[in-house]
C-alpha positions as CSV (number, residue, x, y, z in Angstrom):
1,M,-54.9,-120.4,-121.4
2,I,-58.1,-122.3,-121.5
3,D,-56.6,-124.7,-124.1
4,D,-53.9,-125.6,-121.7
5,G,-54.2,-128.7,-119.5
6,C,-56.2,-128.7,-116.3
7,K,-54.1,-127.3,-113.5
8,Y,-55.7,-129.5,-110.8
9,P,-53.0,-131.8,-109.5
10,G,-52.7,-135.0,-111.5
11,C,-55.5,-134.2,-114.0
12,P,-54.6,-134.9,-117.6
13,K,-57.8,-133.4,-119.0
14,R,-58.0,-130.3,-121.2
15,A,-59.0,-127.1,-119.4
16,R,-62.2,-125.6,-120.7
17,K,-63.0,-123.1,-117.9
18,T,-61.1,-121.1,-115.3
19,W,-61.5,-120.6,-111.6
20,A,-59.8,-117.5,-110.2
21,L,-57.7,-117.4,-113.4
22,V,-56.6,-121.1,-113.1
23,P,-57.4,-123.3,-116.1
24,L,-59.5,-126.3,-115.1
25,C,-61.4,-129.1,-116.8
26,D,-65.2,-129.1,-116.5
27,D,-65.1,-131.7,-113.7
28,H,-62.7,-129.9,-111.4
29,H,-64.3,-126.6,-112.1
30,E,-67.6,-128.0,-110.9
31,V,-66.1,-129.7,-107.8
32,I,-64.5,-126.4,-106.7
33,R,-67.6,-124.4,-107.6
34,A,-69.8,-126.6,-105.4
35,E,-67.3,-126.6,-102.6
36,T,-67.1,-122.8,-102.7
37,Q,-70.9,-122.5,-102.7
38,R,-71.0,-124.8,-99.6
39,Y,-68.3,-122.7,-97.9
40,Y,-70.0,-119.3,-98.5
41,N,-73.6,-120.5,-97.9
42,G,-72.8,-122.7,-95.0
43,S,-72.0,-122.1,-91.3
44,V,-70.3,-119.0,-90.1
45,N,-67.8,-121.4,-88.5
46,A,-66.6,-122.6,-91.9
47,K,-62.8,-122.9,-92.0
48,Y,-60.7,-121.8,-94.9
49,N,-58.4,-124.8,-94.4
50,L,-61.3,-127.2,-94.9
51,R,-61.7,-126.1,-98.6
52,L,-59.6,-129.1,-99.6
53,E,-60.3,-129.0,-103.3
54,Y,-59.8,-125.2,-103.6
55,L,-56.6,-125.4,-101.7
56,K,-55.2,-127.8,-104.3
57,I,-55.1,-124.9,-106.8
58,A,-54.7,-122.0,-104.3
59,K,-51.0,-121.7,-104.8
60,L,-51.7,-120.8,-108.5
61,I,-54.0,-117.9,-107.5
62,P,-52.1,-114.7,-106.7
63,W,-54.6,-113.4,-104.1
64,S,-54.7,-116.8,-102.4
65,R,-50.9,-116.9,-102.2
66,L,-51.2,-113.6,-100.3
67,K,-53.8,-115.0,-97.9
68,M,-51.7,-118.1,-97.4
69,G,-48.7,-115.9,-96.5
70,E,-46.5,-117.0,-99.4
71,V,-46.6,-113.6,-101.0
72,L,-46.2,-110.4,-99.0
73,P,-48.5,-107.4,-99.5
74,D,-45.8,-105.7,-101.5
75,G,-45.7,-108.6,-104.0
76,S,-42.4,-110.1,-102.8
77,L,-42.1,-113.7,-101.9
78,R,-41.8,-114.6,-98.2
79,G,-38.3,-115.6,-97.3
80,H,-36.6,-114.1,-100.4
């Protein structure tokens, strides 16, 4: 899994780390890590939809798909 390509949209680099089970290159892992740190350490008014870098990979994360409403709590896909 780590030896796959980075799953960040448009990135041709090799994945060396994962974020929430998603293979990422070192650069994108750091970008998302820093953004997440700002999100959780910042204002209580932080908005989930402003996590722009994280949201680019969120559809690949099972529990994020649930939060985004694409997957229902029983595991089925919305609209199917």
